[in-house]
DSSP file (Angstrom, degrees, kcal/mol; ACC not computed):
  #  RESIDUE AA STRUCTURE BP1 BP2  ACC     N-H-->O    O-->H-N    N-H-->O    O-->H-N    TCO  KAPPA ALPHA  PHI   PSI    X-CA   Y-CA   Z-CA
    1    1 A M              0   0    0      0, 0.0     2,-0.0     0, 0.0    61,-0.0   0.000 360.0 360.0 360.0 132.3   96.1   76.5  114.9
    2    2 A S     >  -     0   0    0      1,-0.1     4,-2.8     4,-0.0     5,-0.2  -0.293 360.0-113.3 -72.3 158.1   97.1   73.8  117.3
    3    3 A E  H  > S+     0   0    0      1,-0.2     4,-1.6     2,-0.2     5,-0.1   0.894 118.7  52.2 -58.3 -39.6  100.5   72.1  117.1
    4    4 A Q  H  > S+     0   0    0      1,-0.2     4,-0.7     2,-0.2    -1,-0.2   0.926 111.9  45.1 -66.2 -42.9   98.9   68.9  116.1
    5    5 A H  H >> S+     0   0    0      1,-0.2     3,-0.9     2,-0.2     4,-0.9   0.892 109.1  56.3 -66.4 -39.1   96.9   70.5  113.3
    6    6 A A  H >< S+     0   0    0     -4,-2.8     3,-0.5     1,-0.3    -1,-0.2   0.851 102.9  55.4 -62.6 -32.7  100.0   72.4  112.1
    7    7 A A  H 3< S+     0   0    0     -4,-1.6    -1,-0.3     1,-0.2    -2,-0.2   0.739 106.7  51.2 -70.9 -22.1  101.9   69.2  111.7
    8    8 A T  H << S+     0   0    0     -3,-0.9    -1,-0.2    -4,-0.7    -2,-0.2   0.591  86.6  94.9 -92.5 -10.7   99.1   67.8  109.4
    9    9 A V  S << S-     0   0    0     -4,-0.9     2,-0.1    -3,-0.5    46,-0.0  -0.691  82.7-121.6 -79.1 125.3   99.1   70.8  107.1
   10   10 A P        -     0   0    0      0, 0.0     2,-0.4     0, 0.0    -2,-0.1  -0.417  19.3-122.4 -71.0 143.2  101.4   70.0  104.2
   11   11 A L        +     0   0    0     -2,-0.1     2,-0.3    43,-0.1     0, 0.0  -0.662  42.5 163.3 -81.0 133.3  104.3   72.4  103.5
   12   12 A C        -     0   0    0     -2,-0.4    42,-3.1    40,-0.1     2,-0.4  -0.925  38.2-104.8-144.5 170.9  104.2   73.9  100.1
   13   13 A L  E     -A   53   0A   0     -2,-0.3     2,-0.5    40,-0.2    -2,-0.0  -0.837  29.8-153.3-100.1 134.5  105.8   76.7   98.2
   14   14 A L  E     -A   52   0A   0     38,-3.0    38,-2.8    -2,-0.4     2,-0.1  -0.908   4.5-144.4-110.6 133.8  103.7   79.8   97.4
   15   15 A R    >>  -     0   0    0     -2,-0.5     4,-2.1    36,-0.2     3,-0.9  -0.468  40.2 -89.5 -87.1 168.2  104.3   82.1   94.4
   16   16 A L  H 3> S+     0   0    0     34,-0.3     4,-2.9     1,-0.3     5,-0.2   0.841 124.0  52.6 -50.1 -46.9  103.7   85.8   94.7
   17   17 A P  H 3> S+     0   0    0      0, 0.0     4,-1.8     0, 0.0    -1,-0.3   0.888 111.6  47.4 -60.5 -34.6  100.1   85.8   93.7
   18   18 A Q  H <> S+     0   0    0     -3,-0.9     4,-2.0     2,-0.2    -2,-0.2   0.881 112.5  49.3 -69.0 -39.5   99.2   83.2   96.3
   19   19 A V  H  X S+     0   0    0     -4,-2.1     4,-2.5     2,-0.2     5,-0.3   0.935 109.7  51.4 -64.6 -46.2  101.2   85.1   98.9
   20   20 A R  H  X S+     0   0    0     -4,-2.9     4,-2.2     1,-0.2     5,-0.4   0.899 110.7  49.0 -56.4 -44.1   99.4   88.3   98.0
   21   21 A E  H  < S+     0   0    0     -4,-1.8    -1,-0.2    -5,-0.2    -2,-0.2   0.894 112.6  47.7 -63.8 -42.0   96.0   86.6   98.3
   22   22 A R  H  < S+     0   0    0     -4,-2.0    -2,-0.2     1,-0.2    -1,-0.2   0.853 123.2  30.2 -70.5 -36.6   96.9   85.1  101.7
   23   23 A V  H  < S-     0   0    0     -4,-2.5    -2,-0.2     2,-0.2    -3,-0.2   0.650  95.7-128.9-103.0 -15.2   98.2   88.3  103.3
   24   24 A G     <  +     0   0    0     -4,-2.2     2,-0.3    -5,-0.3    -3,-0.1   0.728  65.1 124.0  77.3  20.0   96.3   91.0  101.6
   25   25 A L        -     0   0    0     -5,-0.4    -1,-0.3    -6,-0.3    -2,-0.2  -0.815  58.5-119.7-113.6 154.2   99.3   93.1  100.6
   26   26 A Q     >  -     0   0    0     -2,-0.3     4,-2.1    -3,-0.1     5,-0.2  -0.427  36.5 -98.8 -84.5 166.2  100.5   94.3   97.3
   27   27 A R  H  > S+     0   0    0      1,-0.2     4,-2.6     2,-0.2     5,-0.3   0.903 121.6  51.6 -50.7 -50.5  103.9   93.3   95.7
   28   28 A T  H  > S+     0   0    0      1,-0.2     4,-2.2     2,-0.2    -1,-0.2   0.898 109.4  48.9 -59.5 -42.7  105.5   96.6   96.8
   29   29 A A  H  > S+     0   0    0      2,-0.2     4,-2.1     1,-0.2    -1,-0.2   0.875 111.2  51.2 -66.5 -36.4  104.4   96.2  100.4
   30   30 A I  H  X S+     0   0    0     -4,-2.1     4,-2.1     2,-0.2    -2,-0.2   0.951 113.8  42.4 -65.0 -49.2  105.7   92.6  100.6
   31   31 A Y  H  X S+     0   0    0     -4,-2.6     4,-2.1     1,-0.2    -2,-0.2   0.811 112.6  53.9 -72.5 -26.9  109.1   93.5   99.2
   32   32 A D  H  X S+     0   0    0     -4,-2.2     4,-2.0    -5,-0.3    -1,-0.2   0.910 109.5  49.4 -67.0 -41.9  109.3   96.6  101.4
   33   33 A G  H  X>S+     0   0    0     -4,-2.1     5,-2.4     2,-0.2     6,-1.1   0.890 108.7  52.6 -65.0 -37.9  108.6   94.3  104.4
   34   34 A I  H ><5S+     0   0    0     -4,-2.1     3,-0.7     4,-0.2    -1,-0.2   0.949 110.1  48.3 -61.4 -46.9  111.3   91.9  103.3
   35   35 A K  H 3<5S+     0   0    0     -4,-2.1    -2,-0.2     1,-0.2    -1,-0.2   0.869 114.5  45.8 -60.8 -36.2  113.8   94.8  103.1
   36   36 A L  H 3<5S-     0   0    0     -4,-2.0    -1,-0.2    -5,-0.1    -2,-0.2   0.569 113.7-118.5 -83.8  -9.7  112.8   96.0  106.6
   37   37 A G  T <<5S+     0   0    0     -4,-1.0    -3,-0.2    -3,-0.7    -4,-0.1   0.660  87.0 109.9  81.0  16.6  112.9   92.5  108.0
   38   38 A T  S   <S+     0   0    0     -5,-2.4    -4,-0.2    -6,-0.2    -5,-0.1   0.330  71.4  51.9-106.5   4.8  109.2   92.5  108.9
   39   39 A F  S    S-     0   0    0     -6,-1.1    -2,-0.2    -7,-0.1    -1,-0.1  -0.998  94.7 -99.8-139.7 140.4  108.2   89.9  106.2
   40   40 A P        -     0   0    0      0, 0.0    -6,-0.1     0, 0.0    -2,-0.1  -0.299  40.1-123.9 -61.0 136.3  109.6   86.5  105.5
   41   41 A P        -     0   0    0      0, 0.0     2,-0.1     0, 0.0    15,-0.0  -0.479  24.6-115.2 -77.3 153.7  112.0   86.5  102.5
   42   42 A P        -     0   0    0      0, 0.0     2,-0.4     0, 0.0    10,-0.2  -0.354  22.6-120.8 -78.7 166.5  111.4   84.1   99.6
   43   43 A I  E     -B   51   0B   0      8,-3.4     8,-2.1    -2,-0.1     2,-0.4  -0.850  28.2-112.2-104.1 149.7  113.6   81.3   98.6
   44   44 A K  E     +B   50   0B   0     -2,-0.4     6,-0.3     6,-0.2     3,-0.1  -0.668  33.6 173.6 -82.3 126.6  115.2   81.2   95.1
   45   45 A L  E     -     0   0B   0      4,-3.1     2,-0.3    -2,-0.4     5,-0.2   0.635  68.6 -22.7-102.1 -23.3  113.9   78.4   92.9
   46   46 A G  E >  S-B   49   0B   0      3,-1.7     3,-0.8     1,-0.0    -1,-0.3  -0.900  89.3 -60.7-165.5-167.8  115.7   79.5   89.7
   47   47 A R  T 3  S+     0   0    0     -2,-0.3    -1,-0.0     1,-0.2    -3,-0.0   0.890 133.4  10.6 -58.9 -42.8  117.3   82.5   88.0
   48   48 A R  T 3  S+     0   0    0     -3,-0.0     2,-0.4    -4,-0.0    -1,-0.2  -0.066 112.6  92.7-128.2  33.8  114.1   84.5   88.0
   49   49 A C  E <   +B   46   0B   0     -3,-0.8    -4,-3.1     2,-0.0    -3,-1.7  -0.990  41.5 167.7-137.7 127.2  111.8   82.5   90.2
   50   50 A V  E     +B   44   0B   0     -2,-0.4   -34,-0.3    -6,-0.3     2,-0.3  -0.921   4.9 179.3-132.7 160.7  111.1   82.7   93.9
   51   51 A A  E     -B   43   0B   0     -8,-2.1    -8,-3.4    -2,-0.3   -36,-0.2  -0.973  22.8-124.4-153.4 163.5  108.6   81.3   96.3
   52   52 A W  E     -A   14   0A   0    -38,-2.8   -38,-3.0    -2,-0.3     2,-0.2  -0.933  28.7-113.1-115.1 138.2  107.7   81.4   99.9
   53   53 A P  E >>  -A   13   0A   0      0, 0.0     4,-1.6     0, 0.0     3,-0.9  -0.482  26.4-133.3 -61.9 131.9  107.4   78.4  102.3
   54   54 A S  H 3> S+     0   0    0    -42,-3.1     4,-2.8     1,-0.3     5,-0.2   0.844 103.9  58.9 -59.8 -34.2  103.7   78.2  103.3
   55   55 A D  H 3> S+     0   0    0    -43,-0.3     4,-2.0     1,-0.2    -1,-0.3   0.833 103.9  52.0 -69.5 -28.1  104.6   77.7  106.9
   56   56 A A  H <> S+     0   0    0     -3,-0.9     4,-2.1     2,-0.2    -1,-0.2   0.906 112.1  45.4 -68.8 -40.6  106.5   81.1  107.0
   57   57 A I  H  X S+     0   0    0     -4,-1.6     4,-2.3     2,-0.2    -2,-0.2   0.927 112.9  50.2 -67.5 -44.2  103.5   82.9  105.5
   58   58 A D  H  X S+     0   0    0     -4,-2.8     4,-2.6     1,-0.2    -2,-0.2   0.913 111.2  49.4 -60.1 -42.2  101.1   81.2  107.9
   59   59 A T  H  X S+     0   0    0     -4,-2.0     4,-2.4    -5,-0.2    -1,-0.2   0.921 109.9  51.1 -63.7 -41.7  103.3   82.1  110.9
   60   60 A W  H  X S+     0   0    0     -4,-2.1     4,-2.1     2,-0.2    -2,-0.2   0.899 111.3  48.4 -61.5 -41.6  103.5   85.8  109.7
   61   61 A V  H  X S+     0   0    0     -4,-2.3     4,-2.3     2,-0.2    -2,-0.2   0.936 110.9  49.7 -64.2 -46.3   99.7   85.9  109.5
   62   62 A R  H  X S+     0   0    0     -4,-2.6     4,-2.4     1,-0.2    -2,-0.2   0.898 110.4  51.2 -60.9 -40.8   99.3   84.4  112.9
   63   63 A E  H  X S+     0   0    0     -4,-2.4     4,-2.6     2,-0.2    -1,-0.2   0.901 108.9  49.8 -63.3 -43.8  101.7   86.9  114.4
   64   64 A R  H  X S+     0   0    0     -4,-2.1     4,-2.0     2,-0.2    -1,-0.2   0.900 111.9  49.1 -63.2 -39.8   99.9   89.8  112.8
   65   65 A I  H  X S+     0   0    0     -4,-2.3     4,-1.2     2,-0.2    -2,-0.2   0.938 112.3  47.4 -61.6 -47.2   96.6   88.5  114.2
   66   66 A A  H  <>S+     0   0    0     -4,-2.4     5,-2.9     1,-0.2     3,-0.3   0.899 112.3  49.7 -62.9 -43.2   98.1   88.1  117.7
   67   67 A Q  H ><5S+     0   0    0     -4,-2.6     3,-1.1     1,-0.2    -1,-0.2   0.878 107.2  54.7 -64.9 -37.0   99.6   91.6  117.6
   68   68 A S  H 3<5S+     0   0    0     -4,-2.0    -1,-0.2     1,-0.3    -2,-0.2   0.769 110.7  46.7 -68.9 -25.4   96.4   93.2  116.5
   69   69 A R  T 3<5S-     0   0    0     -4,-1.2    -1,-0.3    -3,-0.3    -2,-0.2   0.376 116.5-113.5 -94.8   1.7   94.7   91.6  119.5
   70   70 A G  T < 5 +     0   0    0     -3,-1.1    -3,-0.2    -4,-0.3     2,-0.2   0.726  68.6 144.3  72.4  21.1   97.4   92.7  121.9
   71   71 A E      < -     0   0    0     -5,-2.9    -1,-0.2    -6,-0.2     2,-0.2  -0.570  56.9-101.5 -89.8 156.5   98.4   89.1  122.5
   72   72 A S        -     0   0    0     -2,-0.2     2,-0.5    -3,-0.1    -1,-0.1  -0.506  33.9-131.5 -74.4 144.0  101.9   88.0  123.1
   73   73 A V              0   0    0     -2,-0.2   -10,-0.1     1,-0.1    -1,-0.1  -0.854 360.0 360.0-102.2 128.2  103.6   86.4  120.0
   74   74 A R              0   0    0     -2,-0.5    -1,-0.1     0, 0.0    -2,-0.0   0.440 360.0 360.0-101.7 360.0  105.4   83.1  120.5
């Protein structure tokens, strides 16, 4: 995604089902990645409610794609 296009995509908060759908991982794998520091942590919205900024998830996906192709990650 180009810098110009990235600026036009609205930032939103994603709940766990949306994150799972975007990244193709199950809940356990996501939370294991958070513990290992390999997946973006969520932000707390309430006592029992968390969400992930969409730009953090999109960046994570782009990095995984680049790594799988042997490209440098910026």
